C-alpha positions in Angstrom: -4.5 18.2 23.2 -3.8 16.2 20.0 -6.1 13.2 20.0 -5.1 9.9 18.4 -7.2 8.2 15.8 -9.4 5.4 17.3 -8.8 3.5 14.1 -5.2 2.9 15.3 -6.4 0.6 18.1 -6.7 -3.1 17.6 -9.8 -4.6 19.2 -7.6 -6.1 21.9 -6.1 -2.7 22.8 -9.4 -1.0 22.7 -10.8 -3.6 25.1 -7.8 -3.2 27.5 -8.1 0.6 27.4 -11.8 0.7 28.2 -11.4 -1.9 30.9 -8.6 0.1 32.4 -10.9 3.1 32.5 -13.7 1.2 34.4 -15.8 0.0 31.5 -17.0 -3.6 30.8 -15.4 -5.7 28.0 -18.5 -5.8 25.9 -18.3 -2.0 25.4 -15.3 -2.4 23.1 -17.2 -4.9 20.9 -20.1 -2.4 20.7 -17.7 0.5 19.7 -15.9 -1.8 17.2 -19.2 -2.8 15.5 -20.2 0.9 15.2 -16.8 1.8 13.7 -16.3 -1.0 11.2 -19.8 -2.5 10.5 -22.0 0.5 10.8 -19.2 2.8 9.8 -20.2 5.9 11.8 -18.0 9.0 11.7 -18.9 10.5 15.1 -19.0 9.0 18.5 -22.4 10.5 19.1 -23.9 8.2 16.4 -23.1 5.2 18.6 -26.6 5.3 20.1 -26.6 2.1 22.2 -23.2 2.8 23.8 -23.1 4.0 27.4 -22.9 7.9 27.3 -20.1 8.0 29.9 -18.1 5.6 27.7 -18.7 7.8 24.6 -17.6 10.9 26.6 -14.4 9.2 27.6 -13.6 8.1 24.1 -14.3 11.6 22.7 -12.0 13.1 25.3 -9.1 10.9 24.1 -9.7 9.9 20.5 -11.1 11.1 17.2 -12.7 9.1 14.4 -11.8 11.4 11.5 -8.3 12.7 11.1 -8.5 13.7 7.4 -10.8 15.3 4.9 -11.3 14.7 1.2 -9.3 17.5 -0.6 -9.7 16.3 -4.2 -11.0 13.4 -6.1 -10.2 12.2 -9.6 -12.4 9.7 -11.4 -11.3 7.7 -14.4 -13.4 6.3 -17.2 -12.4 2.8 -16.1 -13.9 3.4 -12.6 -10.6 4.1 -10.9 -10.9 6.9 -8.3 -7.9 8.7 -6.9 -8.5 10.5 -3.6 -6.3 13.2 -2.2 -6.8 13.5 1.5 -5.7 16.4 3.7 -4.5 15.4 7.2 -5.0 17.4 10.3 -1.5 18.8 10.0 -2.1 20.0 6.4 -0.2 17.2 4.7 -1.7 15.6 1.6 -1.8 11.8 0.9 -3.1 9.7 -2.0 -5.4 6.7 -1.9 -6.7 4.9 -4.9 -9.8 2.7 -5.5 -9.4 0.3 -8.4 -12.1 -1.9 -9.9 -11.1 -5.5 -10.9 -13.1 -8.5 -12.1 -12.4 -10.1 -8.7 -13.5 -7.1 -6.6 -12.6 -3.6 -5.4 -9.0 -2.9 -4.4 -7.7 0.0 -2.4 -4.1 1.2 -2.6 -3.0 2.9 0.6 -0.2 5.3 1.5 2.0 4.7 4.6 4.2 7.8 4.8 4.0 11.5 3.9 6.6 11.5 1.1 9.3 8.9 0.6 13.0 8.7 1.2 13.8 5.6 -0.8 14.6 7.9 -3.8 13.8 5.6 -6.8 14.9 7.8 -9.8 11.8 7.0 -11.9 9.1 7.5 -9.1 6.7 10.3 -8.6 6.2 9.3 -4.9 9.7 10.3 -4.1 9.5 13.7 -5.7 8.9 15.1 -2.2 11.0 13.7 0.7 9.4 12.0 3.7 8.2 14.3 6.4 6.7 11.8 8.7 5.2 8.3 9.0 1.4 7.9 9.0 -0.1 6.4 12.2 -1.8 3.1 12.0 -5.1 5.0 12.4 -4.3 7.3 9.5 -3.7 4.2 7.3 -6.9 2.4 8.4 -8.9 5.6 7.8 -8.0 5.6 4.1 -9.8 2.3 3.8 -12.7 3.6 5.8 -13.0 6.8 3.7 -13.1 4.8 0.5 -15.7 2.4 2.0 -17.8 5.3 3.2 -17.7 6.7 -0.3 -19.0 3.4 -1.6 -21.7 3.3 1.1 -23.0 6.7 0.0 -23.2 5.5 -3.6 -25.7 2.8 -2.3 -24.4 0.2 -4.7 -23.9 -2.4 -2.0 -20.2 -2.6 -2.7 -17.4 -3.3 -0.3 -13.6 -3.0 -0.4 -12.4 -6.6 -0.9 -8.7 -6.2 -1.5 -5.9 -3.9 -0.2 -2.5 -3.2 -1.7 0.0 -1.3 0.4 1.8 0.3 -2.5 1.0 4.0 -2.2 3.4 6.8 -1.2 6.2 5.8 1.1 8.1 2.6 2.0 5.8 0.4 4.2 8.6 -1.4 5.9 10.1 1.9 6.9 6.9 2.4 9.0 6.9 -1.2 10.2 5.1 -1.1 13.5 2.2 1.0 12.2 2.0 -1.2 9.1 1.7 -4.3 11.2 -1.0 -2.7 13.5 -2.9 -1.7 10.3 -2.8 -5.2 9.0 -4.1 -6.7 12.2 -6.9 -4.2 12.4 -8.2 -4.6 8.8 -8.0 -8.4 9.1 -10.0 -8.6 12.3 -13.0 -10.9 11.7 -15.2 -8.8 13.9 -14.5 -5.7 11.8 -13.7 -5.3 8.1 -12.8 -9.0 8.0 -10.5 -8.6 5.0 -8.8 -11.9 4.2 -5.0 -12.0 4.6 -4.7 -13.4 1.1 -6.5 -10.4 -0.3 -3.9 -8.0 1.1 -0.5 -7.3 -0.5 2.4 -5.3 1.0 5.0 -4.0 -1.4 8.6 -3.1 -0.3 11.6 -1.6 -2.2 13.7 -4.3 -0.5 14.4 -3.7 3.1 16.0 -7.0 3.7 16.0 -7.0 7.5 12.3 -6.1 7.6 11.5 -8.8 5.0 13.0 -11.3 7.5 11.1 -9.8 10.4 7.9 -9.8 8.3 8.4 -13.5 7.5 8.7 -14.3 11.3 5.4 -12.6 12.0 3.6 -15.0 9.7 0.8 -12.6 8.9 -0.3 -14.6 5.9 -0.5 -11.5 3.7 1.1 -11.4 0.2 4.5 -9.8 -0.3 5.7 -7.9 -3.4 9.3 -6.8 -3.9 10.1 -3.8 -6.2 12.9 -5.2 -8.2 13.0 -3.3 -11.5 16.5 -4.5 -12.6 18.3 -7.9 -12.9 21.7 -6.8 -11.7 23.4 -4.5 -9.2 24.8 -2.0 -11.7 21.4 -1.3 -13.3 19.4 -1.5 -10.1 21.7 1.0 -8.3 21.3 3.4 -11.2 17.5 3.5 -10.8 17.1 2.6 -7.1 19.6 4.1 -4.7 18.6 1.7 -2.0 20.5 -0.9 -3.9 23.8 0.7 -2.7 22.9 -0.1 0.9 21.0 -3.4 0.2 22.5 -5.0 -3.0 20.7 -7.8 -4.7 22.8 -10.5 -2.9 21.4 -9.4 0.4 17.9 -8.8 -0.9 17.7 -12.2 -2.5 19.0 -13.9 0.7 16.1 -12.2 2.6 13.7 -13.4 0.0 15.1 -17.0 0.3 14.4 -16.7 4.1 10.9 -15.5 3.5 10.2 -18.3 1.0 11.6 -21.0 3.3 9.8 -19.6 6.4 6.4 -19.0 4.9 6.2 -21.3 1.8 4.3 -18.4 0.3 4.8 -17.0 -3.2 6.5 -13.7 -3.5 5.8 -11.2 -6.4 8.7 -9.5 -8.1 7.6 -6.1 -9.4 9.4 -5.0 -12.5 8.6 -1.6 -14.1 9.6 -1.6 -17.8 11.4 1.6 -18.9 12.2 2.1 -22.6 15.8 1.2 -23.5 16.7 1.0 -19.8 15.7 -2.4 -18.5 13.3 -3.8 -21.2 15.6 -5.7 -23.5 16.0 -9.4 -24.0 19.3 -9.4 -22.2 17.5 -8.0 -19.1 14.8 -10.6 -19.3 17.4 -13.4 -19.4 19.3 -11.7 -16.5 16.1 -11.7 -14.5 15.6 -15.3 -15.3 19.1 -16.1 -14.0 18.5 -14.0 -10.9 15.3 -15.9 -10.1 17.1 -19.2 -10.7 15.5 -22.1 -8.8 13.0 -19.9 -7.1 10.6 -20.3 -10.0 8.0 -22.3 -8.0 7.5 -19.5 -5.5 8.3 -16.4 -7.4 6.0 -14.5 -9.8 7.1 -11.6 -12.0 4.6 -8.7 -12.4 5.6 -6.5 -15.4 4.5 -2.9 -15.1 4.6 -0.6 -18.1 6.1 2.7 -16.9 3.8 5.7 -16.2 5.8 8.8 -17.4 6.4 11.6 -14.9 7.2 15.1 -16.0 10.0 15.5 -13.5 11.7 12.3 -14.8 11.5 13.0 -18.5 14.7 10.9 -19.1 12.5 7.8 -18.7 10.1 6.7 -21.3 7.4 4.0 -21.4 8.4 0.8 -23.1 6.8 0.1 -26.5 4.1 -2.5 -26.5 6.2 -4.7 -28.6 9.1 -4.6 -26.1 6.7 -5.4 -23.2 5.4 -8.4 -25.1 8.8 -9.6 -26.1 10.0 -9.3 -22.5 7.0 -11.3 -21.3 7.5 -14.0 -24.0 11.2 -14.4 -23.1 10.3 -14.9 -19.4 7.5 -17.4 -20.3 9.8 -19.4 -22.5 12.2 -19.7 -19.5 9.3 -21.1 -17.4 9.0 -17.9 -15.3 5.5 -17.3 -13.9 4.8 -13.9 -15.3 1.9 -11.4 -15.7 1.5 -7.9 -17.2 -0.2 -5.5 -14.8 -3.6 -4.4 -15.9 -3.5 -0.6 -16.0 -5.9 1.7 -14.1 -6.6 5.4 -14.2 -4.5 6.1 -17.3 -6.7 9.2 -18.1 -6.0 10.7 -14.7 -2.7 11.2 -12.8 -1.9 7.5 -13.0 1.6 7.4 -11.4 1.5 7.1 -7.6 2.4 10.5 -6.1 1.6 12.6 -9.2 -1.6 14.1 -8.0 -0.1 15.0 -4.6 3.0 16.6 -6.2 0.9 18.7 -8.6 -1.3 20.0 -5.8 1.6 20.9 -3.6 3.3 22.7 -6.5 0.1 24.6 -7.3 -0.1 25.7 -3.7 3.4 27.0 -3.4 3.7 28.2 -7.0 
């Protein structure tokens, strides 16, 4: 039988499951500690857990559902992992080093159906959602890599910005967030976690209602419907009016800042008129909206798009700042490897079939 990943269980569900199978409540806490504090990879390593309990767990669950297929290391310390799942699918996970700590970018789907015209992640359509356990395991694999290096380093931040649309895999995303935030496990602070969406308005509202305290980023990339529809087909179904209304709901409900992600593409969306249009779109949301400017990482399959010149990036930034828009330029990572999300996976699949 196909066994589920034990990483997909919250501590509460693990406790309920074990109690339902005749084991005491404290057994779940023991297992949880071995998984997330001692970070074992086999049930047999849980040496102080009742053998019958371990046998039961091994009959129904697995700890490892993926293997490291490939790893790329950048001169700046960025590491891109390509993991192979049990069904043969490949996913990307990235470790990035910042002054404030170690951040991991996780994938939520095998492929992506959002279809942003500039994006490497969508080169291959979605074949399935990842389970909550498969998402959690990406964090665990990276942490285990750090443990083996014996540098006493821990993952401190998570960005859910890898391959796929997180809000299109909503339930598994929420379970993942609950698991990694659990104070008895990895204990990652909610404010150290950022979820990015291409703009699924209904899910933004649902996310706000859950009050998970994590950060929200919106992939905007254009200041008007005409341009955004050209580069993001989702804008046909969810135009800016609907998206901005959902953002307003989120801001009112949570009183938390939202980040507007804006990839700068040469001569496409990087002119002063676009910066002023973005300013108008943000309007009176200035206090709770931050713009994150992202210089475009070129992708061979999207050769019509070029990276904005440095001067254009700085001019765009200066225009926003002069309009009192809170704005940053994303620090780049892994530019000497396959920097764009989805590039490494796409290349490996092409090499296999080609």
